[in-house]
ROBA-345886 format. One line per field, with one value per residue (C-alpha): residue in one letter; x, y, z. Coordinates in nm, 3 decimals. Layout:
! ROBA-345886
r (A,...)
xx (X,...)
yy (Y,...)
zz (Z,...)
***
This chain:
! ROBA-345886
r (X,X,X,X,X,X,X,X,X,X,X,X,X,X,X,X,X,X,X,X,X,X,X,X,X,X,X,X,X,X,X,X,X,X,X,X,X,X,X,X,X,X,X,X,X,X,X,X,X,X,X,X,X,X,X,X,X,X,X,X,X,X,X,X,X,X,X,X,X,X,X,X,X,X,X,X,X,X,X,X,X,X,X,X,X,X,X,X,X,X,X,X,X,X,X,X,X,X,X,X,X,X,X,X,X,X,X,X,X,X,X,X,X,X,X,X,X,X,X,X,X,X,X,X,X,X,X,X,X,X,X,X,X,X,X,X,X,X,X,X,X,X,X,X,X,X,X,X,X,X,X,X,X,X,X,X,X,X,X,X,X,X,X,X,X,X,X,X,X,X,X,X,X,X,X,X,X,X,X,X,X,X,X,X,X,X,X,X,X,X,X,X,X,X,X,X,X,X,X,X,X,X,X,X,X,X,X,X,X,X,X,X,X,X,X,X,X,X,X,X,X,X,X,X,X,X,X,X,X,X,X,X,X,X,X,X,X,X,X,X,X,X,X,X,X,X,X,X,X,X,X,X,X,X,X,X,X,X,X,X,X,X,X,X,X,X,X,X,X,X,X,X,X,X,X,X,X,X,X,X,X,X,X,X,X,X,X,X,X,X,X,X,X,X,X,X,X,X,X,X,X,X,X,X,X,X,X,X,X,X,X,X,X,X,X,X,X,X,X,X,X,X,X,X,X,X,X,X,X,X,X,X,X,X,X,X,X,X,X,X,X,X,X,X,X,X,X,X,X,X,X,X,X,X,X,X,X,X,X,X,X,X,X,X,X,X,X,X,X,X,X,X,X,X,X,X,X,X,X,X,X,X,X,X,X,X,X,X,X,X,X,X,X,X,X,X,X,X,X,X,X,X,X,X,X,X,X,X,X,X,X,X,X,X,X,X,X,X,X,X,X,X,X,X,X,X,X,X,X,X,X,X,X,X,X,X,X,X,X,X,X,X,X,X,X,X,X,X,X,X,X,X,X,X,X,X,X,X,X,X,X,X,X,X,X,X,X,X,X)
xx (0.051,0.010,0.306,0.200,-0.154,-0.117,-0.416,-0.622,-0.516,-0.590,-0.944,-1.008,-0.867,-1.081,-1.384,-1.283,-1.266,-1.608,-1.743,-1.588,-1.747,-2.094,-2.099,-2.027,-1.784,-1.988,-2.093,-2.430,-2.387,-2.678,-2.520,-2.156,-2.117,-2.093,-2.419,-2.550,-2.763,-3.057,-3.103,-3.423,-3.469,-3.736,-3.770,-3.952,-4.042,-3.755,-3.569,-3.518,-3.353,-3.270,-2.943,-2.796,-2.443,-2.146,-1.871,-1.537,-1.515,-1.734,-1.952,-2.193,-2.347,-2.612,-2.722,-2.364,-2.240,-1.970,-1.819,-1.554,-1.352,-1.186,-1.170,-1.026,-1.251,-1.302,-1.135,-0.796,-0.791,-0.881,-0.610,-0.326,-0.385,-0.454,-0.728,-0.478,-0.409,-0.769,-0.857,-0.584,-0.722,-1.083,-0.966,-0.690,-0.811,-0.494,-0.294,-0.007,0.359,0.571,0.670,0.303,0.173,0.441,0.342,-0.018,0.019,0.233,-0.047,-0.313,-0.096,-0.067,-0.439,-0.525,-0.474,-0.806,-0.730,-0.954,-1.245,-1.205,-1.202,-1.519,-1.677,-1.606,-1.818,-2.129,-2.296,-2.144,-2.238,-2.598,-2.580,-2.601,-2.254,-2.368,-2.509,-2.196,-1.997,-2.214,-2.164,-1.790,-1.777,-1.928,-1.698,-1.404,-1.539,-1.484,-1.127,-1.001,-1.186,-1.274,-1.602,-1.817,-1.592,-1.685,-1.366,-1.438,-1.463,-1.687,-1.752,-2.107,-2.259,-2.021,-2.055,-2.432,-2.411,-2.188,-2.481,-2.713,-2.553,-2.870,-3.175,-3.446,-3.739,-3.931,-4.081,-4.297,-4.396,-4.073,-3.857,-3.745,-3.873,-3.543,-3.283,-2.976,-2.654,-2.349,-2.138,-1.873,-1.619,-1.311,-1.487,-1.671,-1.360,-1.159,-1.420,-1.486,-1.115,-1.060,-1.376,-1.390,-1.024,-1.029,-1.347,-1.401,-1.049,-0.860,-0.691,-1.037,-1.116,-0.800,-0.889,-1.212,-1.083,-0.838,-1.050,-1.377,-1.172,-1.006,-1.334,-1.499,-1.219,-1.266,-1.638,-1.608,-1.378,-1.594,-1.913,-1.761,-1.625,-1.263,-1.039,-0.937,-0.596,-0.348,-0.288,0.014,0.215,0.354,0.005,-0.185,-0.515,-0.703,-0.483,-0.519,-0.903,-0.901,-0.654,-0.828,-1.159,-1.065,-0.733,-0.561,-0.302,-0.449,-0.290,-0.157,-0.468,-0.710,-0.543,-0.557,-0.914,-1.022,-0.833,-1.020,-1.341,-1.279,-1.195,-1.523,-1.722,-1.546,-1.782,-2.102,-2.265,-2.517,-2.662,-2.870,-2.576,-2.363,-2.656,-2.704,-2.349,-2.348,-2.672,-2.529,-2.201,-2.393,-2.504,-2.129,-2.170,-1.857,-1.723,-1.755,-2.129,-2.158,-1.992,-2.225,-2.516,-2.384,-2.350,-2.705,-2.835,-2.640,-2.777,-3.137,-3.232,-3.307,-2.941,-2.708,-2.736,-2.848,-2.550,-2.650,-2.989,-2.826,-2.642,-2.969,-3.139,-2.880,-2.889,-3.264,-3.235,-3.005,-2.845,-2.807,-3.064,-3.340,-3.281,-3.510,-3.813,-3.732,-3.696,-4.015,-4.206,-4.072,-4.118,-4.483,-4.544,-4.344,-4.116,-3.789,-3.468,-3.202,-2.883,-3.046,-3.133,-3.016,-3.176,-2.910,-2.774,-2.979,-2.678,-2.446,-2.305,-1.926,-1.864,-2.049,-1.835,-1.521,-1.669,-1.831,-1.510,-1.338,-1.598,-1.538,-1.158,-1.196,-1.417,-1.143,-1.067,-1.384,-1.661,-1.934,-1.859,-1.815,-2.168,-2.309,-2.131,-2.258,-2.621,-2.551,-2.434,-2.729,-2.959,-2.786,-2.846,-3.222,-3.274,-3.077,-3.241,-3.587,-3.545,-3.206,-3.320,-3.668,-3.624,-3.243,-3.212,-2.862,-2.659,-2.552,-2.266,-2.434,-2.490,-2.136,-1.965,-2.108,-1.966,-1.634,-1.629,-1.764,-1.477,-1.240,-1.417,-1.615,-1.963,-2.262,-2.358,-2.028,-2.080,-2.250,-1.976,-1.721,-1.915,-1.903,-1.535,-1.478,-1.745,-1.592,-1.332,-1.617,-1.819,-1.538,-1.412,-1.757,-1.812,-1.486,-1.560,-1.904,-1.790,-1.560,-1.878,-2.123,-2.493,-2.712,-2.964,-3.315,-3.562,-3.925,-4.227,-4.568,-4.829,-5.144,-5.313,-5.603,-5.538,-5.863,-5.952,-6.110,-5.956,-6.143,-6.119,-6.023,-6.352,-6.522,-6.276,-6.403,-6.197,-6.278,-6.176,-6.011,-5.672)
yy (-2.002,-1.942,-2.167,-2.493,-2.352,-2.177,-2.386,-2.212,-1.864,-1.952,-2.063,-1.726,-1.519,-1.707,-1.619,-1.265,-1.266,-1.416,-1.146,-0.863,-0.994,-1.003,-0.664,-0.303,-0.078,0.206,0.212,0.328,0.705,0.744,0.504,0.592,0.953,1.125,1.198,1.547,1.466,1.440,1.208,1.133,0.760,0.505,0.271,-0.055,-0.286,-0.400,-0.077,-0.212,0.059,0.285,0.471,0.442,0.561,0.622,0.345,0.292,-0.073,-0.263,-0.215,-0.446,-0.379,-0.648,-0.544,-0.582,-0.862,-0.660,-0.715,-0.456,-0.443,-0.102,-0.043,-0.379,-0.615,-0.966,-1.155,-0.975,-1.026,-1.396,-1.444,-1.251,-1.196,-1.399,-1.372,-1.215,-0.946,-0.896,-0.869,-0.595,-0.413,-0.414,-0.284,-0.030,0.070,-0.027,-0.351,-0.421,-0.408,-0.726,-0.576,-0.474,-0.824,-1.004,-0.816,-0.868,-1.242,-1.270,-1.098,-1.329,-1.634,-1.503,-1.444,-1.792,-1.899,-1.884,-2.148,-1.997,-1.964,-2.322,-2.461,-2.264,-2.367,-2.746,-2.712,-2.679,-2.951,-2.857,-3.191,-3.113,-2.750,-2.629,-2.508,-2.149,-2.142,-2.270,-2.021,-1.725,-1.854,-1.878,-1.520,-1.400,-1.610,-1.454,-1.116,-1.223,-1.356,-1.051,-0.750,-0.616,-0.430,-0.630,-0.609,-0.391,-0.203,-0.093,0.291,0.445,0.790,0.690,1.025,1.212,0.966,0.974,1.358,1.331,1.156,1.446,1.634,1.726,1.934,1.666,1.670,1.419,1.668,1.900,2.171,2.246,2.037,2.134,2.057,1.870,1.734,1.946,1.724,1.855,1.546,1.660,1.420,1.495,1.498,1.180,0.998,1.089,0.970,0.644,0.573,0.637,0.467,0.147,0.085,-0.252,-0.379,-0.184,-0.111,-0.281,-0.528,-0.665,-0.688,-0.906,-1.117,-1.192,-1.257,-1.522,-1.633,-1.707,-1.927,-2.111,-2.164,-2.305,-2.564,-2.649,-2.681,-2.899,-3.142,-3.134,-3.213,-3.542,-3.636,-3.528,-3.296,-2.965,-2.964,-2.690,-2.458,-2.495,-2.179,-2.278,-2.288,-1.987,-1.867,-2.082,-2.386,-2.369,-2.338,-2.679,-2.837,-2.745,-2.856,-3.190,-3.270,-3.328,-3.113,-2.970,-3.009,-2.677,-2.696,-2.731,-2.452,-2.218,-2.290,-2.230,-1.908,-1.803,-1.905,-1.686,-1.400,-1.437,-1.417,-1.155,-0.869,-0.812,-0.473,-0.391,-0.736,-0.844,-0.967,-0.669,-0.433,-0.626,-0.581,-0.224,-0.156,-0.305,-0.114,0.219,0.209,0.201,-0.163,-0.336,-0.524,-0.865,-0.824,-0.674,-0.981,-1.194,-1.014,-1.071,-1.454,-1.451,-1.289,-1.526,-1.824,-1.740,-1.964,-1.651,-1.542,-1.834,-2.210,-2.208,-2.405,-2.678,-2.692,-2.707,-3.029,-3.177,-3.081,-3.236,-3.560,-3.557,-3.537,-3.850,-3.821,-3.597,-3.784,-3.701,-3.334,-3.230,-3.403,-3.291,-2.934,-2.931,-3.052,-2.776,-2.509,-2.597,-2.562,-2.248,-2.382,-2.216,-2.378,-2.351,-2.168,-1.971,-1.599,-1.320,-1.031,-0.806,-0.979,-0.973,-1.122,-1.400,-1.375,-1.315,-1.538,-1.823,-1.759,-1.845,-2.123,-2.319,-2.401,-2.451,-2.716,-2.886,-2.895,-3.016,-3.321,-3.478,-3.735,-3.749,-3.970,-3.845,-3.478,-3.540,-3.692,-3.385,-3.141,-3.326,-3.291,-2.925,-2.850,-3.013,-2.815,-2.493,-2.550,-2.618,-2.317,-2.062,-2.193,-2.137,-1.849,-1.668,-1.451,-1.370,-1.336,-1.293,-1.587,-1.735,-1.950,-1.756,-1.801,-2.089,-2.310,-2.427,-2.348,-2.649,-2.885,-2.703,-2.752,-3.099,-3.205,-3.101,-3.321,-3.047,-3.152,-2.947,-2.805,-2.614,-2.440,-2.144,-2.120,-2.096,-1.805,-1.640,-1.689,-1.506,-1.242,-1.137,-0.920,-0.738,-0.699,-0.556,-0.318,-0.179,-0.142,0.049,0.271,0.352,0.439,0.719,0.911,0.725,0.789,0.544,0.377,0.498,0.432,0.482,0.264,0.378,0.337,0.195,0.089,0.257,0.538,0.611,0.290,0.312,0.118,-0.206,-0.327,-0.685,-0.813,-0.670,-0.820,-1.088,-1.348,-1.213,-0.855,-0.731,-0.578)
zz (-1.410,-1.791,-1.863,-2.043,-2.069,-2.406,-2.537,-2.278,-2.387,-2.744,-2.649,-2.471,-2.759,-3.011,-2.792,-2.801,-3.186,-3.195,-2.965,-3.159,-3.484,-3.313,-3.147,-3.225,-3.042,-2.899,-2.520,-2.399,-2.383,-2.128,-1.888,-1.914,-1.798,-1.464,-1.278,-1.205,-0.895,-0.869,-1.175,-1.344,-1.474,-1.539,-1.239,-1.234,-0.944,-0.736,-0.823,-1.187,-1.378,-1.085,-1.080,-0.723,-0.761,-1.009,-1.032,-1.209,-1.116,-1.371,-1.669,-1.829,-2.168,-2.210,-2.566,-2.692,-2.474,-2.291,-1.955,-1.852,-1.531,-1.477,-1.846,-1.948,-2.137,-1.971,-2.255,-2.217,-1.853,-1.876,-2.143,-1.980,-1.610,-1.297,-1.050,-0.805,-1.056,-1.127,-0.766,-0.721,-1.023,-0.893,-0.549,-0.651,-0.999,-1.191,-1.255,-1.017,-1.115,-1.028,-0.694,-0.602,-0.715,-0.515,-0.198,-0.268,-0.309,-0.007,0.198,0.052,0.159,0.496,0.524,0.418,0.777,0.959,1.224,1.502,1.255,1.132,1.494,1.578,1.254,1.325,1.647,1.425,1.243,0.906,0.745,0.800,0.668,0.308,0.195,0.157,0.507,0.645,0.446,0.572,0.927,0.864,0.746,1.062,1.262,1.079,1.185,1.543,1.479,1.295,1.449,1.781,1.677,1.910,2.206,2.509,2.484,2.108,2.085,1.819,1.690,1.594,1.667,1.452,1.169,1.173,1.162,0.855,0.671,0.719,0.414,0.216,0.251,0.218,-0.004,0.196,0.444,0.249,0.283,0.477,0.231,-0.103,-0.448,-0.505,-0.271,-0.230,-0.193,-0.016,0.038,0.296,0.157,0.342,0.682,0.601,0.470,0.776,1.019,0.830,0.826,1.197,1.326,1.101,1.005,1.182,1.006,0.680,0.545,0.275,0.513,0.605,0.240,0.186,0.486,0.334,-0.020,0.115,0.418,0.227,-0.008,0.277,0.449,0.131,0.108,0.480,0.456,0.143,0.348,0.659,0.471,0.339,0.679,0.629,0.806,0.638,0.461,0.488,0.188,-0.022,-0.045,-0.392,-0.535,-0.680,-0.531,-0.780,-0.727,-0.352,-0.388,-0.577,-0.348,-0.025,-0.154,-0.316,-0.128,-0.464,-0.632,-0.951,-1.288,-1.457,-1.682,-1.388,-1.197,-1.511,-1.586,-1.234,-1.245,-1.553,-1.395,-1.088,-1.312,-1.507,-1.182,-0.997,-1.071,-1.263,-1.211,-0.951,-0.914,-0.616,-0.405,-0.474,-0.399,-0.067,0.038,-0.056,0.138,0.454,0.403,0.362,0.710,0.812,0.942,0.840,0.541,0.708,0.749,0.409,0.246,0.466,0.319,-0.039,0.043,0.190,-0.144,-0.343,-0.154,-0.304,-0.604,-0.819,-0.801,-0.733,-0.800,-1.153,-1.273,-1.020,-1.180,-1.533,-1.436,-1.297,-1.626,-1.842,-1.623,-1.668,-2.054,-2.047,-2.388,-2.695,-2.896,-2.646,-2.674,-2.961,-2.800,-2.462,-2.564,-2.777,-2.471,-2.253,-2.516,-2.580,-2.196,-2.197,-1.914,-1.840,-1.974,-1.709,-1.821,-2.085,-2.092,-1.869,-1.686,-1.854,-2.170,-2.495,-2.670,-2.600,-2.242,-2.288,-1.981,-2.164,-2.481,-2.270,-2.060,-2.339,-2.517,-2.181,-2.085,-2.409,-2.348,-1.999,-2.101,-2.323,-2.054,-1.850,-2.008,-1.778,-1.837,-2.214,-2.220,-2.037,-2.275,-2.582,-2.435,-2.359,-2.708,-2.871,-2.624,-2.714,-3.067,-3.036,-2.799,-3.009,-3.334,-3.166,-2.940,-3.026,-3.314,-3.197,-2.819,-2.795,-2.550,-2.546,-2.299,-1.989,-1.744,-1.563,-1.866,-1.895,-1.558,-1.386,-1.634,-1.594,-1.215,-1.211,-1.448,-1.170,-0.919,-0.741,-0.621,-0.753,-0.410,-0.412,-0.750,-0.563,-0.300,-0.572,-0.713,-0.375,-0.341,-0.665,-0.607,-0.278,-0.498,-0.651,-0.351,-0.134,-0.420,-0.465,-0.090,-0.067,-0.357,-0.235,0.119,-0.021,-0.089,0.125,0.154,0.332,0.090,0.144,-0.135,-0.076,-0.118,-0.251,0.022,-0.124,0.190,0.394,0.630,0.816,1.002,1.334,1.622,1.721,2.070,2.102,2.232,1.931,1.664,1.440,1.242,0.910,0.945,0.627,0.650)
***
């Protein structure tokens, strides 16, 4: 895929050089070491700051602007690898050989065929559904096509599996409980039971079904929503190339295919974000990976998680042209309104993904007048925001600021920006689910009860309308 796209590689390596100049090389020692359970940490609302597990899959250092997959920095992976290689890396922990990659790609090509799921999907009013809702539905239909977990004949070792999770002496039942939980983790017994009981719905093969299937369904949904029939995938195209082809019906150029591939790599994993956590919570119950990915899609559909790049395009359209930027920004700044595509919950430096996507957006707009107009507005807005908020509040462009311009330059509609995010993130979701299940413990945080506990029961005939709860 990298043939005839050396300019793209140069753009990525230049972004790497910029990142190296702006950050130091030390990791966070308190967040990069094995855990000796139980662990003490400062936890905020929404479990912010809570440590839930160990992982070898991905690492985000927000203060330095690092994004690491399995030890490799995101710039090297974007410059030299493909999305297929990165997906293999996330799942298995190492980059594949030529033989391993060929076998993996062959499997992904095979699993692109989801004919039964597409037929079922076409029986729904897809044209009236939001793409993410249709994709969530399609994932559940895939579960019916590829597994038998809901059939009457499916046999389960539920009792034994449930017993395997009771591997600690609890501290929730004082005075009989302990001051601290004592964790035993009967790993071999747990792994064997999970493998035997859930191999048809939680194993690696199901993860690969989802990786290819979600991409295939995204293409089908894009076609169905504009009144066209889905197109068959092209076995000669890469994962990224087929994604563009099945969505637009047009064969991508080498540059478009490469840039989509880079975009997928950039979005593949990003720590314990909301959708990843949602997928892992469902998996921890020993449900299955199809429902776990469905939960991830559902979380990503929320406007606080996915969809920001759609709002960025709307914002740039609202501004109109680059000359309007200073006045528009000043008005928003005075009112303390959020500027879409800036700032991040984790990053207090330049988002490394934006360092790559910004120059790629510029490159993609060379022959697209509308995209070029939006890019010029975006660059002018970035200058104003960073000048005003960068040094003081550490607010910089995030991954969403330029990604929408990249996608729209390929002819992809704005309401499919978030489904593209989901297609890529399936790799991270499934890898983290597989990793967590090896030493699974069902998620069970606690809530602090702050309500009353001594109310007297009131019979219905004596209840008024204004009784306080």
